[in-house]
DRENVEX-402401 format. One record per residue (C-alpha): x, y, z; residue in one letter. Coordinates in steps of 0.25 Angstrom, whole numbers. Example, Ala and Ser with C-alpha at 12.3 -4.5 7.8 and 13.67 -1.06 7.14 Angstrom:
BEGIN
{{49, -18, 31}, a}
{{55, -4, 29}, s}
This chain:
BEGIN
{{526, 324, -113}, m}
{{525, 311, -120}, t}
{{524, 305, -107}, d}
{{512, 313, -102}, w}
{{498, 307, -103}, s}
{{489, 314, -113}, p}
{{482, 322, -103}, r}
{{494, 328, -99}, t}
{{498, 331, -114}, r}
{{484, 337, -116}, a}
{{488, 348, -106}, v}
{{502, 351, -109}, h}
{{507, 346, -122}, a}
{{512, 357, -131}, g}
{{512, 368, -123}, t}
{{520, 380, -127}, r}
{{522, 392, -117}, r}
{{526, 406, -120}, s}
{{537, 413, -111}, q}
{{526, 416, -101}, y}
{{524, 402, -97}, g}
{{509, 402, -98}, e}
{{501, 390, -94}, m}
{{489, 391, -103}, a}
{{494, 389, -117}, e}
{{495, 403, -124}, a}
{{487, 406, -137}, i}
{{494, 411, -148}, y}
{{484, 420, -155}, l}
{{494, 423, -167}, t}
{{492, 420, -182}, q}
{{507, 423, -185}, g}
{{521, 423, -179}, f}
{{533, 433, -179}, k}
{{546, 429, -184}, y}
{{559, 435, -179}, d}
{{565, 436, -194}, s}
{{561, 432, -208}, a}
{{571, 421, -208}, e}
{{563, 415, -196}, q}
{{550, 416, -203}, a}
{{556, 410, -215}, e}
{{562, 398, -207}, a}
{{549, 396, -199}, r}
{{540, 394, -213}, f}
{{551, 384, -217}, i}
{{550, 376, -204}, e}
{{544, 380, -191}, s}
{{548, 375, -177}, g}
{{538, 369, -167}, p}
{{537, 384, -160}, d}
{{538, 392, -173}, e}
{{525, 397, -180}, f}
{{521, 404, -192}, i}
{{507, 406, -193}, y}
{{495, 401, -184}, a}
{{490, 393, -196}, r}
{{503, 386, -196}, y}
{{504, 385, -180}, g}
{{503, 392, -168}, n}
{{509, 390, -153}, p}
{{495, 388, -148}, t}
{{491, 378, -159}, v}
{{504, 371, -158}, a}
{{502, 368, -143}, m}
{{488, 362, -146}, f}
{{494, 354, -157}, e}
{{505, 349, -149}, e}
{{495, 345, -138}, r}
{{486, 338, -146}, i}
{{496, 330, -154}, a}
{{502, 326, -140}, s}
{{489, 322, -134}, l}
{{485, 314, -147}, e}
{{499, 308, -148}, g}
{{503, 313, -162}, t}
{{515, 320, -167}, e}
{{509, 333, -171}, d}
{{495, 340, -173}, a}
{{489, 352, -181}, f}
{{478, 360, -174}, a}
{{466, 364, -184}, t}
{{455, 374, -184}, a}
{{444, 362, -182}, s}
{{443, 348, -181}, g}
{{439, 348, -195}, m}
{{450, 355, -199}, a}
{{459, 344, -193}, a}
{{450, 333, -200}, v}
{{452, 340, -213}, n}
{{467, 344, -210}, g}
{{471, 330, -207}, a}
{{464, 324, -219}, l}
{{466, 334, -230}, t}
{{481, 338, -227}, s}
{{485, 323, -231}, m}
{{476, 320, -242}, l}
{{476, 323, -257}, k}
{{468, 318, -269}, a}
{{469, 303, -272}, g}
{{470, 300, -257}, d}
{{460, 291, -251}, h}
{{455, 292, -236}, v}
{{447, 281, -228}, v}
{{438, 286, -217}, s}
{{428, 281, -208}, s}
{{414, 285, -211}, r}
{{409, 289, -198}, a}
{{414, 305, -197}, l}
{{410, 317, -192}, f}
{{403, 325, -202}, g}
{{414, 335, -206}, s}
{{425, 325, -206}, c}
{{415, 317, -217}, l}
{{414, 330, -225}, y}
{{430, 330, -227}, i}
{{431, 316, -230}, l}
{{418, 315, -239}, e}
{{418, 328, -245}, d}
{{433, 336, -245}, i}
{{442, 326, -247}, l}
{{436, 320, -259}, p}
{{435, 333, -266}, r}
{{450, 334, -266}, f}
{{452, 319, -271}, g}
{{453, 311, -258}, v}
{{445, 298, -258}, e}
{{438, 294, -244}, v}
{{433, 281, -241}, t}
{{423, 280, -229}, f}
{{422, 268, -221}, v}
{{415, 263, -208}, d}
{{426, 266, -198}, g}
{{422, 255, -189}, t}
{{425, 244, -201}, d}
{{440, 241, -201}, l}
{{437, 233, -213}, d}
{{431, 245, -220}, a}
{{444, 253, -217}, w}
{{453, 242, -223}, r}
{{444, 241, -236}, a}
{{445, 256, -238}, a}
{{459, 257, -237}, m}
{{467, 260, -250}, r}
{{482, 263, -254}, d}
{{478, 277, -256}, d}
{{472, 279, -242}, t}
{{479, 291, -236}, r}
{{471, 292, -223}, a}
{{460, 286, -215}, v}
{{450, 295, -207}, f}
{{442, 292, -195}, l}
{{435, 297, -182}, e}
{{439, 289, -171}, t}
{{426, 290, -165}, v}
{{416, 294, -176}, a}
{{407, 307, -175}, n}
{{396, 305, -172}, p}
{{393, 290, -170}, t}
{{405, 287, -162}, l}
{{410, 276, -171}, e}
{{423, 272, -166}, v}
{{435, 267, -177}, i}
{{446, 257, -174}, d}
{{456, 267, -176}, l}
{{469, 257, -173}, a}
{{463, 248, -183}, a}
{{460, 259, -194}, v}
{{473, 265, -191}, s}
{{480, 251, -195}, e}
{{472, 249, -207}, i}
{{475, 264, -212}, a}
{{490, 263, -209}, h}
{{491, 250, -217}, d}
{{487, 259, -229}, k}
{{496, 270, -224}, g}
{{485, 279, -222}, a}
{{485, 290, -211}, t}
{{474, 288, -200}, v}
{{467, 301, -197}, i}
{{457, 301, -186}, v}
{{446, 311, -180}, d}
{{448, 309, -165}, n}
{{438, 319, -160}, v}
{{428, 309, -153}, f}
{{440, 300, -147}, a}
{{447, 313, -142}, t}
{{462, 313, -139}, p}
{{459, 308, -125}, v}
{{452, 295, -128}, f}
{{459, 292, -141}, s}
{{473, 287, -145}, e}
{{472, 289, -159}, a}
{{486, 289, -163}, v}
{{489, 277, -155}, a}
{{478, 270, -162}, q}
{{484, 273, -176}, g}
{{478, 287, -181}, a}
{{489, 295, -188}, d}
{{480, 308, -188}, v}
{{471, 312, -176}, v}
{{462, 324, -179}, v}
{{453, 331, -168}, y}
{{443, 342, -168}, s}
{{449, 349, -156}, a}
{{435, 357, -156}, t}
{{429, 344, -148}, k}
{{437, 338, -136}, h}
{{449, 346, -136}, i}
{{443, 359, -136}, d}
{{431, 353, -128}, g}
{{424, 365, -125}, q}
{{417, 370, -136}, g}
{{426, 382, -139}, r}
{{436, 380, -152}, c}
{{437, 373, -165}, l}
{{450, 365, -167}, g}
{{456, 353, -172}, g}
{{468, 345, -173}, v}
{{476, 335, -182}, i}
{{485, 326, -174}, c}
{{496, 318, -182}, g}
{{511, 315, -185}, s}
{{520, 328, -186}, q}
{{522, 325, -201}, e}
{{507, 323, -203}, f}
{{503, 336, -196}, i}
{{515, 345, -200}, r}
{{517, 340, -214}, k}
{{503, 337, -219}, t}
{{493, 343, -210}, v}
{{500, 357, -206}, e}
{{502, 361, -221}, p}
{{487, 359, -224}, y}
{{481, 366, -212}, l}
{{492, 378, -211}, k}
{{488, 381, -226}, h}
{{473, 378, -225}, t}
{{471, 386, -212}, g}
{{465, 374, -203}, g}
{{473, 377, -191}, s}
{{468, 380, -177}, i}
{{468, 394, -171}, s}
{{477, 396, -159}, p}
{{466, 400, -149}, f}
{{458, 386, -153}, n}
{{471, 379, -150}, a}
{{473, 385, -137}, w}
{{458, 380, -134}, v}
{{462, 366, -138}, m}
{{474, 367, -130}, l}
{{466, 371, -117}, k}
{{456, 359, -121}, g}
{{466, 349, -122}, l}
{{469, 351, -107}, e}
{{455, 346, -102}, t}
{{454, 336, -114}, l}
{{457, 324, -107}, h}
{{448, 329, -95}, l}
{{436, 332, -103}, r}
{{435, 320, -113}, c}
{{437, 310, -101}, t}
{{426, 316, -95}, q}
{{417, 318, -107}, q}
{{420, 303, -111}, a}
{{416, 298, -97}, e}
{{403, 306, -97}, t}
{{400, 301, -112}, a}
{{402, 286, -107}, l}
{{393, 288, -96}, a}
{{382, 295, -105}, l}
{{384, 284, -115}, a}
{{382, 273, -105}, e}
{{369, 280, -99}, a}
{{363, 283, -112}, l}
{{365, 270, -119}, e}
{{352, 262, -120}, g}
{{343, 273, -118}, h}
{{329, 271, -124}, d}
{{331, 285, -132}, k}
{{344, 281, -138}, l}
{{346, 272, -151}, a}
{{361, 271, -147}, n}
{{372, 278, -138}, v}
{{386, 278, -145}, l}
{{399, 280, -136}, y}
{{411, 273, -139}, p}
{{414, 267, -126}, h}
{{400, 261, -125}, l}
{{401, 247, -127}, p}
{{389, 247, -136}, s}
{{397, 256, -146}, h}
{{400, 248, -159}, p}
{{415, 251, -158}, q}
{{416, 250, -143}, y}
{{428, 241, -142}, g}
{{436, 251, -152}, v}
{{432, 263, -144}, a}
{{437, 257, -130}, k}
{{449, 253, -137}, a}
{{452, 266, -144}, q}
{{447, 276, -135}, m}
{{449, 279, -120}, g}
{{435, 283, -119}, a}
{{423, 284, -127}, g}
{{424, 299, -129}, g}
{{415, 310, -127}, t}
{{404, 308, -137}, v}
{{391, 300, -138}, i}
{{381, 296, -149}, a}
{{367, 294, -145}, l}
{{356, 290, -155}, d}
{{343, 295, -151}, i}
{{331, 287, -154}, k}
{{321, 293, -163}, g}
{{331, 300, -173}, g}
{{333, 315, -175}, q}
{{321, 321, -169}, a}
{{324, 313, -156}, e}
{{338, 317, -157}, a}
{{335, 331, -158}, f}
{{325, 331, -147}, r}
{{336, 325, -137}, f}
{{346, 334, -142}, l}
{{337, 346, -140}, n}
{{334, 342, -126}, a}
{{348, 341, -120}, l}
{{350, 351, -110}, q}
{{366, 350, -107}, i}
{{370, 344, -119}, v}
{{371, 354, -131}, s}
{{368, 351, -145}, i}
{{380, 355, -153}, s}
{{389, 348, -164}, n}
{{403, 348, -156}, n}
{{408, 338, -147}, l}
{{419, 336, -137}, g}
{{414, 348, -128}, d}
{{413, 349, -114}, s}
{{398, 352, -115}, k}
{{389, 339, -120}, s}
{{385, 342, -135}, l}
{{375, 334, -143}, v}
{{373, 334, -158}, t}
{{365, 327, -168}, h}
{{374, 323, -180}, p}
{{363, 319, -190}, k}
{{360, 335, -190}, t}
{{374, 340, -187}, t}
{{386, 335, -188}, t}
{{383, 325, -198}, h}
{{371, 331, -205}, q}
{{378, 333, -220}, r}
{{378, 318, -220}, l}
{{368, 309, -228}, s}
{{359, 300, -220}, d}
{{365, 289, -226}, e}
{{378, 293, -221}, q}
{{373, 296, -207}, r}
{{366, 282, -207}, d}
{{380, 275, -211}, e}
{{387, 283, -199}, l}
{{376, 280, -189}, g}
{{372, 294, -188}, i}
{{357, 292, -184}, t}
{{346, 302, -183}, d}
{{346, 301, -169}, g}
{{361, 301, -166}, l}
{{367, 312, -157}, v}
{{381, 314, -153}, r}
{{384, 318, -138}, l}
{{397, 325, -134}, s}
{{398, 323, -120}, v}
{{403, 335, -112}, g}
{{409, 338, -97}, l}
{{394, 340, -91}, e}
{{390, 330, -79}, d}
{{387, 316, -85}, a}
{{375, 315, -77}, g}
{{369, 328, -81}, d}
{{373, 325, -97}, l}
{{365, 311, -95}, l}
{{353, 318, -89}, n}
{{353, 328, -101}, d}
{{354, 317, -111}, l}
{{343, 308, -104}, k}
{{334, 320, -103}, s}
{{335, 324, -118}, a}
{{333, 309, -121}, l}
{{320, 308, -113}, d}
{{315, 319, -123}, m}
{{315, 311, -134}, i}
């Protein structure tokens, strides 16, 4: 399997078949498992083999297939599937940190990620320093001897800031810190985060991996030691594991992940190029547009620019709302990575809890909208977007 391309591994890796030889992965909807003897139960609680299970919160055959497949695709030794993307972010950080530890994080993050780093971790004695993720000198200056981890979104939500992962990883590893990245916007298709230095890669499987708006899920990818000795004990006792049914949906999503993301990114680039310079837009942000502030890093780091565009509507919130309300094909929703195109206004949704000063610092203007490009015809989408811009 190591010789297979990622696209092939996304279809076949981790497959377990029953005695019936089914082609579609089986959904094992069971909470518990039967032991042949009391001695077998005792032995399994001491150490379980790869196909030995105890309880669905600890592991399940369907869940194991998803974990092995995404680990193979991501290039890590192991993975642990979680109930949601935020359960994955929280689990990756909280499982390894304790009072007195220090974390350095990029400032440009999804609102819920900011909540964990700004509000939750400090309650338990973890100190967090935020930096401008694009400023390598700021990363160097923030690192300390007690820095246990650095955290960043490889492409920031919603401003699409791109961080030089290889350079930040080198800075972190010089201090012995673990590099944890939220790689949702870059996707497993367009990013090689592990090769670029990441130790732990986190995904909201709700987004591109499912890709069709059906189920919540998340996953933490890393070394076998980190996943099984650090992450698993924390998550199996605190209850953040994924359901077998949702894991099965994610397995099915992985089969078409490359096809979907490749087409979505191709359409996203075409839309960004067509809309750049529009007289109703103050700015168009897309990582593979030459005008993007981190274009060089994005081209070197990502095989494509991703599926998300940020549009800054002239006229602020009122005109942004007028634009959103005029769309016919694109739906207003705070999700992303769906086969259907979605748009949201971060200031009043995903980042509404931030102060005006924080939003200004992150570049979240009153007119900024985040567009997640789906699988619709590119021409239809462009016509929809232009018609809505005409209403401003």
